[in-house]
C-alpha positions as a Markdown table, in Angstrom:
| # | Residue | x | y | z |
|---|---|---|---|---|
| 1 | Gln | 0.0 | 0.0 | 0.0 |
| 2 | Val | 1.4 | 3.3 | -1.1 |
| 3 | Gln | 1.5 | 6.1 | 1.5 |
| 4 | Leu | 2.8 | 9.6 | 1.4 |
| 5 | Val | 2.5 | 11.5 | 4.7 |
| 6 | Glu | 3.4 | 15.2 | 4.8 |
| 7 | Ser | 4.0 | 17.2 | 8.0 |
| 8 | Gly | 5.5 | 20.5 | 9.0 |
| 9 | Gly | 2.9 | 23.0 | 7.7 |
| 10 | Gly | 1.7 | 25.9 | 9.8 |
| 11 | Leu | 1.4 | 29.6 | 10.1 |
| 12 | Val | 4.4 | 31.8 | 9.6 |
| 13 | Gln | 5.1 | 35.5 | 9.2 |
| 14 | His | 6.2 | 37.1 | 6.0 |
| 15 | Gly | 9.9 | 36.5 | 5.7 |
| 16 | Gly | 9.9 | 33.5 | 7.9 |
| 17 | Ser | 10.9 | 29.9 | 7.3 |
| 18 | Leu | 9.2 | 26.6 | 7.4 |
| 19 | Asn | 10.3 | 23.0 | 6.7 |
| 20 | Leu | 8.1 | 20.4 | 5.3 |
| 21 | Ser | 8.6 | 16.6 | 5.4 |
| 22 | Cys | 7.1 | 13.8 | 3.5 |
| 23 | Val | 7.6 | 10.1 | 4.5 |
| 24 | Ala | 6.9 | 7.7 | 1.7 |
| 25 | Ser | 6.2 | 3.9 | 1.7 |
| 26 | Gly | 5.0 | 1.2 | -0.6 |
| 27 | Phe | 7.2 | 1.9 | -3.6 |
| 28 | Asp | 10.9 | 2.1 | -4.5 |
| 29 | Phe | 11.7 | 5.5 | -3.1 |
| 30 | Thr | 15.3 | 5.7 | -4.3 |
| 31 | Lys | 14.2 | 5.2 | -7.9 |
| 32 | Ala | 11.3 | 7.6 | -7.7 |
| 33 | Ala | 11.1 | 11.2 | -8.6 |
| 34 | Met | 9.9 | 13.1 | -5.6 |
| 35 | Ser | 8.2 | 16.5 | -5.9 |
| 36 | Trp | 6.3 | 19.1 | -4.1 |
| 37 | Tyr | 3.3 | 20.8 | -5.5 |
| 38 | Arg | 1.0 | 23.5 | -4.0 |
| 39 | Gln | -2.6 | 24.6 | -4.5 |
| 40 | Ala | -3.9 | 27.9 | -3.4 |
| 41 | Pro | -7.7 | 28.5 | -2.9 |
| 42 | Gly | -9.4 | 28.7 | -6.3 |
| 43 | Glu | -6.2 | 27.9 | -8.1 |
| 44 | Glu | -4.8 | 24.9 | -9.9 |
| 45 | Arg | -2.2 | 22.7 | -8.3 |
| 46 | Asp | 1.2 | 24.0 | -9.3 |
| 47 | Phe | 4.7 | 22.5 | -9.4 |
| 48 | Val | 7.1 | 23.7 | -6.8 |
| 49 | Ala | 10.2 | 21.5 | -6.8 |
| 50 | Ser | 11.4 | 18.1 | -7.7 |
| 51 | Ser | 14.3 | 15.7 | -6.8 |
| 52 | Phe | 15.2 | 12.9 | -9.0 |
| 53 | His | 18.1 | 10.6 | -9.9 |
| 54 | Ala | 18.1 | 9.6 | -6.2 |
| 55 | Gly | 18.6 | 13.3 | -5.3 |
| 56 | Ala | 21.5 | 14.1 | -7.7 |
| 57 | Ser | 19.2 | 16.4 | -9.7 |
| 58 | Thr | 16.7 | 19.0 | -8.7 |
| 59 | Asn | 14.4 | 21.4 | -10.4 |
| 60 | Tyr | 12.4 | 24.4 | -9.1 |
| 61 | Ala | 9.6 | 26.6 | -10.1 |
| 62 | Arg | 10.8 | 30.1 | -11.0 |
| 63 | Ser | 8.7 | 31.6 | -8.2 |
| 64 | Val | 10.6 | 29.7 | -5.5 |
| 65 | Lys | 14.1 | 29.3 | -6.9 |
| 66 | Gly | 16.6 | 30.7 | -4.4 |
| 67 | Arg | 14.2 | 30.5 | -1.5 |
| 68 | Phe | 13.1 | 26.9 | -1.4 |
| 69 | Thr | 15.4 | 23.8 | -1.2 |
| 70 | Ile | 14.3 | 20.2 | -1.9 |
| 71 | Thr | 16.3 | 17.4 | -0.3 |
| 72 | Arg | 15.8 | 13.8 | 0.3 |
| 73 | Asp | 17.1 | 11.0 | 2.6 |
| 74 | Asn | 16.8 | 7.8 | 0.7 |
| 75 | Ala | 17.6 | 5.8 | 3.8 |
| 76 | Lys | 14.5 | 7.2 | 5.5 |
| 77 | Asn | 12.3 | 7.4 | 2.4 |
| 78 | Thr | 11.8 | 11.0 | 3.2 |
| 79 | Val | 11.8 | 14.1 | 1.1 |
| 80 | Tyr | 12.0 | 17.6 | 2.6 |
| 81 | Leu | 11.2 | 21.1 | 1.4 |
| 82 | Gln | 13.0 | 23.9 | 3.2 |
| 83 | Met | 11.2 | 27.2 | 2.7 |
| 84 | Ser | 12.7 | 30.5 | 3.5 |
| 85 | Ser | 11.9 | 34.2 | 2.8 |
| 86 | Leu | 8.3 | 33.2 | 2.7 |
| 87 | Lys | 5.7 | 35.5 | 1.1 |
| 88 | Pro | 2.0 | 35.7 | 1.5 |
| 89 | Glu | 1.6 | 34.4 | -2.1 |
| 90 | Asp | 3.3 | 31.1 | -0.9 |
| 91 | Thr | 0.1 | 30.4 | 1.1 |
| 92 | Ala | -1.3 | 27.1 | -0.1 |
| 93 | Val | -1.8 | 23.5 | 0.6 |
| 94 | Tyr | 1.5 | 21.7 | -0.2 |
| 95 | Tyr | 1.4 | 18.2 | -1.6 |
| 96 | Cys | 4.1 | 15.6 | -1.8 |
| 97 | Asn | 4.2 | 13.6 | -5.0 |
| 98 | Gly | 6.1 | 10.5 | -5.9 |
| 99 | Gln | 6.4 | 9.2 | -9.4 |
| 100 | Asp | 7.8 | 5.7 | -9.6 |
| 101 | Tyr | 9.9 | 4.1 | -12.4 |
| 102 | Lys | 6.7 | 3.1 | -14.2 |
| 103 | Asp | 5.5 | 6.8 | -14.2 |
| 104 | Arg | 2.7 | 6.0 | -11.7 |
| 105 | Asp | 1.9 | 9.1 | -9.6 |
| 106 | Tyr | 1.2 | 9.0 | -5.9 |
| 107 | Trp | 0.0 | 11.9 | -3.7 |
| 108 | Gly | -0.1 | 12.8 | -0.1 |
| 109 | Gln | -3.0 | 14.3 | 1.7 |
| 110 | Gly | -1.4 | 17.8 | 1.8 |
| 111 | Thr | -0.3 | 20.2 | 4.5 |
| 112 | Gln | -1.4 | 23.8 | 4.9 |
| 113 | Val | 1.1 | 26.6 | 4.8 |
| 114 | Thr | -0.1 | 30.1 | 5.7 |
| 115 | Val | 2.1 | 33.1 | 5.4 |
| 116 | Ser | 0.8 | 36.2 | 7.1 |
| 117 | Ser | 1.6 | 39.7 | 5.8 |
């Protein structure tokens, strides 16, 4: 059974930092591309960052590049998103995504991040 469980969301002030975690199970984590997406109210779900090639490669949305860092611990089946210099427009539900070697997509339940102005 595949599971992705996010944690670490919360309320933070403009300019603050927050760290998200996602623990995965049920698929080969090391071979999977792991990503973070976010969805603001009334908006579509947008790509934030991804880690693939077991962490050797990363990719970021332009809006978060330089402020967010995606890392992973393959021994713990965990992917992280370190967020700094947060802005009110970063407010959204953040979702963890895993895509296995057969391109099957798995999603977590989401964690709310709210940045106050």
